[in-house]
C-alpha positions in Angstrom: 130.9 -29.8 50.8 130.6 -31.2 47.3 129.8 -29.1 44.3 126.5 -31.0 43.7 125.3 -30.3 47.2 126.1 -26.6 46.8 124.3 -26.4 43.5 121.3 -28.2 44.9 121.2 -25.7 47.7 121.4 -22.7 45.4 118.6 -24.1 43.3 116.4 -24.7 46.3 117.2 -21.3 47.8 116.2 -19.6 44.6 112.9 -21.5 44.6 112.1 -20.3 48.1 113.3 -16.8 47.4 110.8 -16.6 44.5 108.1 -18.0 46.7 108.5 -15.6 49.6 108.6 -12.7 47.1 105.4 -13.9 45.5 103.7 -14.4 48.9 104.7 -10.9 50.0 102.8 -10.5 53.3 99.9 -12.8 52.3 97.3 -10.1 51.6 95.1 -12.2 49.3 93.2 -15.4 49.5 95.2 -17.2 46.7 98.5 -16.2 48.2 97.4 -17.5 51.7 96.3 -20.8 50.1 99.6 -21.2 48.3 101.5 -20.5 51.5 99.5 -23.0 53.5 100.1 -25.6 50.8 103.9 -25.3 51.0 104.2 -25.2 54.8 105.3 -28.8 55.1 108.1 -28.5 52.5 109.0 -25.1 53.9 109.6 -26.7 57.3 111.8 -29.4 55.8 113.8 -26.7 54.1 114.2 -24.6 57.2 115.3 -27.7 59.2 118.0 -28.5 56.7 119.0 -24.8 56.6 119.3 -24.7 60.4 121.5 -27.8 60.3 123.7 -26.2 57.7 124.0 -23.0 59.7 125.0 -24.9 62.8 127.6 -27.0 61.1 129.2 -24.2 59.3 129.6 -22.2 62.5 130.4 -18.9 60.6 127.9 -16.3 59.6 130.3 -14.9 57.0 130.8 -18.3 55.3 127.0 -19.0 55.4 126.1 -15.7 53.8 128.8 -16.1 51.2 127.3 -19.4 50.1 123.7 -18.2 50.4 123.6 -14.4 49.9 119.8 -14.5 49.6 119.3 -16.2 53.0 118.6 -13.0 54.8 115.8 -12.0 52.4 114.1 -15.3 52.8 114.2 -15.4 56.6 113.3 -11.8 56.9 110.3 -12.0 54.6 109.1 -15.1 56.4 109.1 -13.2 59.7 106.4 -10.9 58.3 104.1 -13.5 56.8 101.2 -14.1 59.2 100.3 -17.4 57.5 103.8 -18.8 58.0 104.4 -17.5 61.5 100.9 -18.7 62.6 102.4 -22.3 62.5 104.3 -23.0 65.7 106.8 -25.4 64.3 107.6 -23.2 61.3 107.9 -20.1 63.4 110.3 -21.8 65.8 112.5 -22.9 63.0 112.6 -19.3 61.5 113.7 -17.9 64.8 116.3 -20.6 65.4 117.8 -19.7 62.0 117.9 -16.1 63.2 119.8 -17.1 66.3 122.2 -19.2 64.3 123.0 -16.2 62.1 123.7 -14.0 65.1 127.5 -13.7 65.9 128.6 -13.4 69.5 131.8 -11.5 68.5 131.4 -10.1 65.0 134.7 -10.1 63.2 133.8 -8.0 60.1 131.2 -5.5 58.8 129.0 -8.3 57.4 128.6 -10.0 60.7 128.0 -6.6 62.5 125.3 -5.7 59.9 123.7 -9.2 60.3 123.5 -8.7 64.1 121.9 -5.2 63.7 119.4 -6.6 61.2 118.4 -9.5 63.5 117.9 -7.0 66.4 115.8 -4.8 64.2 113.5 -7.6 63.1 112.9 -8.6 66.7 112.3 -5.0 67.7 109.7 -4.5 64.9 107.9 -7.6 66.0 107.0 -5.9 69.2 105.7 -2.7 67.6 102.5 -1.7 65.9 102.5 -0.8 62.3 99.1 0.0 60.8 100.6 0.7 57.4 101.8 -2.8 57.1 100.2 -4.5 54.0 99.3 -7.5 56.2 97.0 -5.4 58.4 94.0 -6.1 56.1 94.3 -9.8 56.5 94.9 -9.5 60.3 91.7 -7.4 60.6 89.7 -10.0 58.8 91.0 -12.5 61.3 89.9 -10.2 64.1 93.5 -9.2 65.1 95.2 -5.8 65.2 98.9 -5.7 64.2 99.8 -5.1 67.9 97.9 -8.2 69.0 99.4 -10.3 66.2 103.0 -9.2 66.9 102.6 -9.7 70.7 101.2 -13.2 70.1 104.2 -14.0 67.9 106.5 -12.5 70.5 105.0 -14.5 73.3 105.4 -17.8 71.4 108.9 -16.9 70.4 109.8 -16.2 74.1 108.3 -19.5 75.2 110.3 -21.3 72.6 113.5 -19.5 73.5 113.0 -20.2 77.2 113.0 -23.9 76.4 116.3 -23.5 74.5 117.9 -21.7 77.5 117.4 -24.9 79.6 119.4 -27.1 77.2 122.7 -28.4 78.5 126.0 -27.8 76.8 126.6 -30.2 73.9 130.1 -29.2 72.8 131.7 -32.2 71.3 135.2 -30.9 70.9 134.9 -30.3 67.2 136.6 -27.0 66.5 134.6 -26.7 63.2 131.3 -27.0 64.9 129.6 -24.3 66.9 128.7 -25.2 70.5 125.0 -25.0 71.2 125.7 -22.7 74.2 126.7 -20.0 71.7 123.0 -19.5 71.0 122.6 -18.1 74.6 124.9 -15.2 73.9 123.2 -14.7 70.5 119.7 -14.7 72.1 120.8 -12.3 74.8 122.3 -9.8 72.3 119.2 -10.0 70.1 117.0 -9.3 73.1 118.6 -5.9 73.8 116.0 -3.8 71.8 113.2 -5.7 73.6 114.3 -5.5 77.2 111.4 -3.2 78.2 108.7 -5.4 76.6 106.7 -7.1 79.3 106.4 -10.2 77.2 110.2 -10.7 77.2 110.6 -10.5 81.0 110.3 -14.3 81.5 113.0 -14.9 78.8 115.3 -12.3 80.4 114.8 -14.0 83.8 115.6 -17.4 82.3 118.8 -16.1 80.7 120.0 -14.4 83.9 119.4 -17.5 86.0 120.9 -20.0 83.5 124.0 -21.6 84.9 127.3 -21.0 83.2 128.0 -24.3 81.5 130.9 -23.1 79.4 132.6 -19.9 78.3 130.3 -19.6 75.3 127.2 -19.5 77.5 128.3 -16.1 79.1 125.8 -13.3 78.6 127.2 -10.2 76.8 128.1 -7.0 78.6 125.8 -5.0 76.4 122.9 -7.2 77.3 123.6 -7.0 81.0 124.1 -3.2 80.7 120.7 -2.9 79.0 119.0 -5.0 81.6 120.6 -3.1 84.5 119.6 0.3 83.0 116.0 -0.8 82.3 115.6 -2.3 85.8 117.0 0.6 87.7 114.8 3.1 85.8 111.7 1.0 86.5 111.0 0.1 82.9 111.7 -3.6 83.5 110.1 -5.9 86.1 112.1 -8.9 87.2 111.4 -11.6 89.8 113.6 -11.6 92.9 115.9 -14.4 91.9 116.4 -12.8 88.5 117.5 -9.6 90.2 119.9 -11.5 92.4 121.3 -13.3 89.3 121.7 -9.9 87.6 123.8 -8.6 90.5 125.8 -11.8 90.5 126.7 -11.3 86.8 126.9 -7.5 86.6 129.2 -5.6 89.0 128.0 -2.2 87.9 124.4 -3.2 88.6 125.3 -4.4 92.1 127.3 -1.3 92.9 124.4 0.9 91.7 121.9 -0.9 94.0 124.2 -0.5 97.0 124.8 3.2 96.3 121.0 3.8 96.0 120.5 2.2 99.4 123.3 4.4 100.8 122.0 7.5 99.2 118.5 7.1 100.7 120.0 6.6 104.1 122.4 9.6 104.0 119.6 11.9 102.7 117.4 10.8 105.6 114.5 9.5 103.5 113.5 7.0 106.2 111.7 8.3 109.3 112.3 5.4 111.7 114.6 2.5 112.3 111.7 0.1 111.5 111.3 1.8 108.1 115.0 1.5 107.4 115.0 -2.2 108.3 112.1 -2.7 106.0 113.8 -0.8 103.2 117.0 -2.9 103.6 115.0 -6.1 103.5 113.0 -5.0 100.4 116.2 -4.2 98.6 116.9 -7.9 98.3 120.6 -7.2 98.9 120.9 -9.1 102.2 119.3 -12.2 100.6 121.6 -11.9 97.6 124.6 -11.5 99.9 123.6 -14.7 101.8 123.2 -16.7 98.6 126.4 -15.4 97.0 129.5 -14.7 99.0 131.0 -12.7 96.1 128.1 -10.3 96.3 128.6 -9.8 100.0 132.3 -9.1 99.6 131.6 -6.4 97.1 128.9 -4.8 99.3 131.2 -5.1 102.3 134.0 -3.3 100.5 131.7 -0.5 99.6 130.6 -0.1 103.2 134.2 -0.3 104.3 135.2 2.5 101.9 132.2 4.7 102.8 132.9 4.2 106.6 136.5 5.4 106.1 135.2 8.5 104.4 132.3 9.2 106.8 133.5 7.7 110.0 131.5 10.0 112.3 128.2 9.7 110.4 125.7 7.9 112.6 123.4 7.2 109.7 126.1 5.2 107.9 126.9 3.2 111.0 123.2 2.4 111.6 122.7 1.3 108.0 125.8 -1.0 108.2 124.7 -2.5 111.5 121.1 -3.2 110.3 122.2 -4.5 106.9 124.6 -7.0 108.6 121.9 -8.1 110.9 119.5 -8.7 108.0 122.2 -10.5 106.1 123.1 -12.8 109.0 119.4 -13.7 109.5 119.1 -14.6 105.8 122.3 -16.7 106.1 120.9 -18.7 109.0 117.8 -19.4 107.0 119.8 -21.2 104.3 120.2 -25.0 104.4 123.4 -25.8 106.2 124.8 -27.6 103.1 124.2 -24.4 101.1 125.8 -22.1 103.7 129.4 -21.1 103.5 131.4 -20.6 106.7 131.5 -17.1 108.2 135.3 -16.7 107.5 134.5 -16.8 103.8 132.3 -13.7 104.2 134.6 -11.9 106.7 138.2 -12.9 105.6 139.7 -9.7 107.0 138.0 -9.6 110.3 139.5 -11.1 113.5 138.3 -14.7 113.3 137.9 -15.2 117.1 135.4 -12.3 117.2 133.2 -13.2 114.3 130.6 -15.5 115.9 130.7 -13.7 119.3 129.9 -10.4 117.7 127.4 -11.7 115.0 125.4 -13.5 117.7 122.4 -11.3 118.7 122.4 -10.2 122.3 118.9 -11.8 122.7 120.5 -15.2 122.3 122.8 -14.6 125.3 120.7 -14.5 128.5 121.1 -12.7 131.8 124.5 -12.7 133.5 126.1 -14.4 130.6 125.5 -11.3 128.5 127.6 -9.2 130.9 130.4 -11.7 130.8 130.1 -11.8 127.0 130.5 -8.0 126.8 133.5 -8.1 129.2 135.2 -10.7 127.0 134.5 -8.7 123.8 135.9 -5.6 125.4 139.0 -7.4 126.7 139.7 -9.1 123.3 139.4 -5.8 121.4 141.6 -4.0 123.9 144.3 -6.6 123.6 144.1 -6.4 119.8 144.5 -2.6 119.8 147.5 -2.8 122.2 149.3 -5.4 120.1 148.6 -3.4 117.0 149.9 -0.2 118.5 153.1 -1.9 119.7 153.6 -3.3 116.2 153.0 0.2 114.7 150.1 -0.9 112.5 146.4 0.1 112.3 144.8 -2.3 109.8 143.8 -4.9 112.3 142.4 -2.3 114.6 140.3 -0.8 111.8 138.9 -4.3 110.7 138.1 -5.0 114.4 136.3 -1.7 114.7 134.5 -2.2 111.3 133.2 -5.6 112.6 132.1 -3.9 115.8 130.2 -1.3 113.7 128.6 -4.1 111.8 127.6 -5.8 115.1 126.9 -2.6 117.1 123.9 -4.3 118.8 126.5 -5.3 121.4 127.4 -1.6 121.8 123.7 -0.9 122.5 123.6 -3.9 124.9 126.6 -2.3 126.8 124.7 1.0 127.0 121.6 -0.7 128.3 123.6 -2.5 131.0 125.4 0.7 132.1 122.2 2.7 132.6 119.8 0.0 134.0 121.9 -2.1 136.3 124.4 -1.6 139.2 127.9 -2.7 137.9 130.9 -2.4 140.1 133.4 -2.9 137.3 132.0 -0.8 134.5 135.4 0.0 132.9 135.2 -2.8 130.2 131.8 -1.5 129.0 133.0 2.1 128.9 136.1 1.1 127.0 133.9 -0.7 124.5 131.8 2.4 124.0 134.8 4.7 123.7 136.4 2.4 121.1 133.2 2.3 119.1 133.0 6.1 118.9 136.7 6.7 118.5 138.6 3.7 117.3 141.8 5.5 116.4 143.9 8.5 117.4 143.3 10.1 114.0 141.9 13.6 114.6 140.7 12.7 118.1 141.8 14.1 121.4 142.0 10.9 123.5 145.8 10.6 123.2 146.8 14.2 123.9 144.0 16.1 125.5 144.0 16.5 129.3 141.3 18.5 131.3 141.3 19.8 135.8 144.2 16.6 135.3 141.9 13.9 133.6 142.6 11.9 130.4 140.9 12.7 127.1 139.4 9.2 127.2 137.5 10.0 130.3 136.1 13.1 128.7 135.0 11.0 125.7 133.3 8.6 128.0 131.4 11.5 129.6 130.3 12.7 126.1 129.1 9.2 125.4 127.0 9.3 128.5 125.7 12.7 127.7 124.6 11.5 124.2 122.9 8.5 125.8 121.0 10.7 128.2 119.8 12.9 125.4 118.6 9.8 123.4 116.8 8.4 126.4 115.0 11.7 127.2 113.8 11.9 123.6 112.7 8.3 123.5 109.1 7.2 124.2 110.1 4.9 127.1 108.1 4.7 130.3 108.8 7.5 132.8 110.0 5.2 135.5 112.5 3.6 133.2 113.7 6.9 132.0 114.1 8.2 135.6 116.1 5.1 136.6 118.3 5.4 133.6 118.9 9.2 134.3 119.9 8.4 137.9 122.3 5.7 136.8 123.9 8.0 134.2 124.5 10.7 136.9 126.2 8.1 139.1 128.5 7.1 136.3 129.2 10.8 135.7 130.2 11.3 139.3 132.4 8.2 139.3 134.3 9.4 136.2 134.8 12.8 137.7 136.4 11.3 140.8 139.0 9.2 138.9 142.6 10.1 139.7 144.7 11.9 137.1 147.0 9.0 136.5 144.1 6.5 136.1 144.0 4.7 132.7 141.3 2.2 133.1 139.9 2.6 129.6 143.0 1.9 127.5 
């Protein structure tokens, strides 16, 4: 930059510094008239100033060349005559974003960031002691109304900016336009609970990552997550999904809240639980983003290992997986990833057979389907035990828990129909309730010369009988089911001691 250009800028900057100091906050008619008269030349100055800020690409260097810049821009923000002009106001705020540093390298840049955030925060608050309040009252506006109008127009302008594409030209000395995204997000932190800013926050969250410089800051995502979880920020559904996609802590908190409500028994019925799961948006988010599902599934996997015997946890996992699979099938085929991407650790041959709802497998085919599932799981457990491992067995059991509608279908068949070979169904039930030998009696306990597995099957039937007696099913159906359960009890009691039909 030549010396003449620098000198010209310093002269011009001094002129505008004198002007904004004279204007103050435009609390007299003569001052308002003078401000209106200079609006056109002010816009021209701000446009060239914005170009200079963008080309320099360093807040430190910009402030070194123009130390009075902050005073000019700051005073202009509080001049109601100046900010009433849409084009001038847009240029002022773009200069603010240009001065914001994504990663401040020194005290000057940190102070500049704090000052910009303070200015934006004050724009959303009421200040009756402000000298401009007299002029605003003459115009029929309170300071709050004025500030909110400015804020809304600023948000609208910034939303347009978030839609711009990356224009990085490869010039290391020029700042990429995407850097404004990070600057805007950081500057919005003090305003995250303002209703007027919600559309801008949604636009920022849903903006695609065009380059590394367009990434939202962790402090911004943390502020959004905190405000949303506490109910102080309202976001549209897709903005919430975008927040979970960008912020792992926010996603984890949403899953844990769902788990907590289930464990504490805040839902009175399965229908309410299903509704709660659907309203959480988590199944839809999982269907849209495989990475979200993998995180949610890992949390479920961890909780299930810790609370293996908790029926509430199993019910939640099954209903969640069912809701997720429904959301996945609603997606356009071209936007849908294959199942193996969502279940990379599960036995691949069991994925679709287990995820398919029993209602889609009619009549006799359902019984054959269950026998095939039981046989496949039994072979897997036998092979794993021979190899001395347990991971594959756990993943198979985890998938069965996720798709335990087939366990319920097996129970229904056992108690409502005459089945000559009921051993595959009983094995499936026993495996569902006790997948491993860890802490269970099925490998060592023997009772009057019968295997522990048979005893477990008896307990499963007892549990089923209790559930049926407590359910509001027709009396005739309950009686038939009770008779069938007793027949199964008698059959199990008559098994020889060396019989091992279940394992």
